[in-house]
C-alpha positions as CSV (number, residue, x, y, z in Angstrom):
1,M,0.2,-0.1,-0.2
2,S,1.7,3.4,-1.2
3,Q,0.8,6.7,1.2
4,A,0.3,9.5,-1.2
5,S,1.7,12.6,-0.2
6,S,0.7,16.6,-0.6
7,V,2.6,19.7,0.0
8,M,0.3,21.2,0.9
9,G,-2.0,18.7,2.6
10,G,-4.1,20.2,5.0
11,A,-7.7,21.2,4.9
12,L,-7.6,24.8,6.1
13,G,-4.2,25.5,6.0
14,D,-0.5,25.2,6.1
15,V,2.8,26.5,7.6
16,F,6.4,25.9,6.2
17,W,9.5,27.5,7.4
18,D,13.3,27.3,6.3
19,L,14.4,26.0,9.0
20,P,15.9,22.3,9.5
21,P,15.4,19.4,11.5
22,W,18.0,21.1,14.4
23,L,20.3,23.7,14.6
24,Y,22.9,25.4,16.5
25,Y,21.2,28.6,19.0
26,T,23.2,30.6,21.2
27,P,20.2,32.5,23.4
28,G,20.0,36.2,23.5
29,Y,21.2,35.8,19.5
30,D,18.7,36.5,16.6
31,L,17.6,33.3,14.9
32,G,16.5,34.4,11.2
33,L,13.6,33.1,9.4
34,S,11.2,32.6,6.6
35,V,7.9,31.1,7.0
36,Y,5.5,30.4,4.5
37,V,1.4,30.3,5.5
38,A,-0.9,28.0,2.4
39,N,-4.3,28.7,2.2
40,P,-5.6,25.7,0.2
41,T,-9.1,26.8,0.2
42,D,-11.3,28.7,-2.1
43,V,-12.7,31.4,0.7
44,D,-10.0,33.8,2.9
45,K,-8.8,32.6,5.6
46,E,-6.9,34.7,9.0
47,Y,-4.0,32.6,10.7
48,A,-2.6,33.5,13.6
49,L,1.2,32.2,14.4
50,L,2.2,31.1,17.7
51,A,5.8,30.0,18.6
52,R,6.2,27.6,21.5
53,L,9.3,27.2,23.2
54,S,9.6,23.6,25.5
55,R,12.3,20.7,26.6
56,D,10.8,17.8,26.7
57,A,7.1,17.8,28.3
58,T,7.8,21.0,29.7
59,Q,6.5,24.2,27.9
60,I,9.1,27.2,28.3
61,S,7.8,29.7,26.5
62,E,4.2,30.6,24.3
63,E,3.8,34.3,22.5
64,A,1.9,34.9,19.7
65,L,3.8,36.6,16.5
66,P,2.3,39.7,14.7
67,V,2.6,39.7,11.2
68,F,2.3,43.1,9.6
69,G,1.7,44.8,13.6
70,Y,-1.4,42.3,14.1
71,T,-2.5,39.1,15.5
72,W,-5.0,37.9,12.7
73,F,-3.4,38.0,9.3
74,K,-5.7,37.1,6.1
75,V,-4.3,35.1,3.1
76,E,-6.0,34.7,-0.3
77,P,-7.7,31.2,-1.2
78,G,-5.0,29.3,-2.7
79,D,-2.1,32.1,-2.2
80,V,1.0,31.6,0.2
81,A,2.1,34.2,2.3
82,R,5.8,35.0,2.5
83,L,6.7,36.0,5.7
84,K,10.4,37.1,7.3
85,G,11.7,38.3,10.7
86,A,13.8,36.5,13.4
87,L,13.0,35.0,16.4
88,R,15.5,35.5,20.2
89,F,15.4,33.5,23.1
90,S,16.6,33.3,26.5
91,E,16.7,29.6,26.5
92,T,18.6,26.5,24.0
93,N,18.7,22.7,24.3
94,A,14.8,23.0,23.9
95,V,12.0,22.8,20.8
96,L,11.1,25.5,18.9
97,T,7.6,24.8,17.6
98,L,5.3,27.3,15.5
99,L,1.5,26.8,15.3
100,L,-0.4,28.3,13.1
101,H,-4.3,28.6,14.0
102,E,-7.4,29.4,11.9
103,K,-9.3,31.7,13.6
104,D,-12.9,30.1,12.0
105,T,-12.3,26.8,14.1
106,G,-9.8,28.3,16.8
107,E,-7.7,25.4,16.6
108,V,-4.1,24.8,15.7
109,I,-4.1,23.1,12.2
110,D,-0.4,22.9,11.5
111,S,2.9,23.5,12.6
112,V,6.6,22.5,12.4
113,A,9.4,22.2,14.7
114,T,13.0,22.3,15.0
115,M,15.6,21.5,17.6
116,L,17.7,24.2,19.3
117,V,20.8,22.7,20.6
118,S,23.6,24.4,22.7
119,P,27.2,24.8,20.7
120,A,28.6,24.4,24.0
121,S,26.5,21.2,24.6
122,S,27.6,17.7,24.5
123,V,24.7,16.0,23.3
124,L,25.0,15.3,20.5
125,P,22.0,16.7,18.1
126,P,19.4,13.9,16.6
127,A,20.6,12.7,13.0
128,W,19.2,14.6,9.9
129,P,16.5,12.3,8.1
130,G,18.1,9.4,6.0
131,A,21.5,9.5,8.1
132,P,23.1,6.6,8.7
133,V,22.9,5.3,12.8
134,N,25.3,6.8,14.8
135,T,27.0,3.6,16.5
136,G,30.8,5.5,17.0
137,T,31.6,6.1,20.7
138,N,31.6,9.8,19.4
139,G,28.6,9.7,17.9
140,F,29.6,8.9,14.5
141,D,29.7,5.7,12.2
142,W,33.3,6.2,11.0
143,T,33.0,2.5,9.6
144,S,30.7,3.9,6.8
145,L,32.6,6.6,6.3
146,L,36.1,4.4,5.6
147,G,33.7,1.8,3.8
148,F,32.4,4.4,1.5
149,M,35.6,6.4,1.1
150,L,38.3,3.4,0.2
151,P,37.0,3.0,-3.1
152,V,36.9,6.0,-4.1
153,M,40.5,7.2,-2.7
154,M,41.6,4.0,-4.4
155,L,40.3,5.0,-7.7
156,G,41.9,8.4,-7.6
157,M,45.5,7.0,-6.7
158,V,45.1,4.7,-9.6
159,A,43.5,7.9,-12.1
160,S,46.6,10.0,-10.9
161,A,49.0,6.9,-11.3
162,M,48.0,7.2,-15.1
163,K,47.8,10.0,-16.2
164,P,50.4,11.0,-18.3
165,K,53.6,13.6,-17.2
166,K,54.1,16.9,-18.7
167,D,56.6,17.2,-20.9
168,E,59.1,19.4,-18.7
169,T,60.9,20.5,-22.3
170,K,57.9,22.8,-23.6
171,R,57.9,26.2,-22.1
172,L,55.9,29.0,-23.5
173,E,58.0,31.6,-24.8
174,P,56.7,35.6,-24.5
175,G,54.9,36.4,-27.5
176,R,56.9,38.4,-30.0
177,E,55.1,42.0,-31.0
178,P,56.7,43.9,-33.3
179,V,58.1,47.5,-31.4
180,K,56.0,50.4,-32.1
181,Q,57.0,53.9,-32.9
182,L,55.5,57.0,-32.1
183,P,55.0,58.6,-35.4
184,P,57.6,62.0,-35.4
185,G,56.2,65.2,-34.3
186,R,55.5,68.2,-35.7
187,G,59.1,70.4,-35.7
188,S,58.9,73.9,-33.7
């Protein structure tokens, strides 16, 4: 059985952003981002965005994000609102979730999340989707990397050994142009 997927799968609206699944974040610095809110319906919809910061099951903070100075903003039917901004937090090693609220139902209809990880943390962030399983002592599987890189390095060594050597005797000589002389000037 195959599962169908859709970029705009929400019935009342969708939210997307340009943040990766995890990123290093130092508290007190701006975190720039672009947010996209899509209205897949055939009527105008009003939405609100909330930024929630949580650690484990504990909510650290939650605040409404004003769009063009207002809590609620309209998106026309079949359109996408492109929003740019920055967020700043006093915490890290937490999950940042952006919640999309739809005004008519009053419900959260979509969300996106990313893990904020302290650069000084000894905790490794979660693996990217599709990454190899971490099995090394420091969280990295060196054997998989070496198993992949060894054939590539061997091909490179063979290719460099087979490459013909440059002829040292052939050298470029400086170009020889005829000497240009200025026309004689007027006599005084």
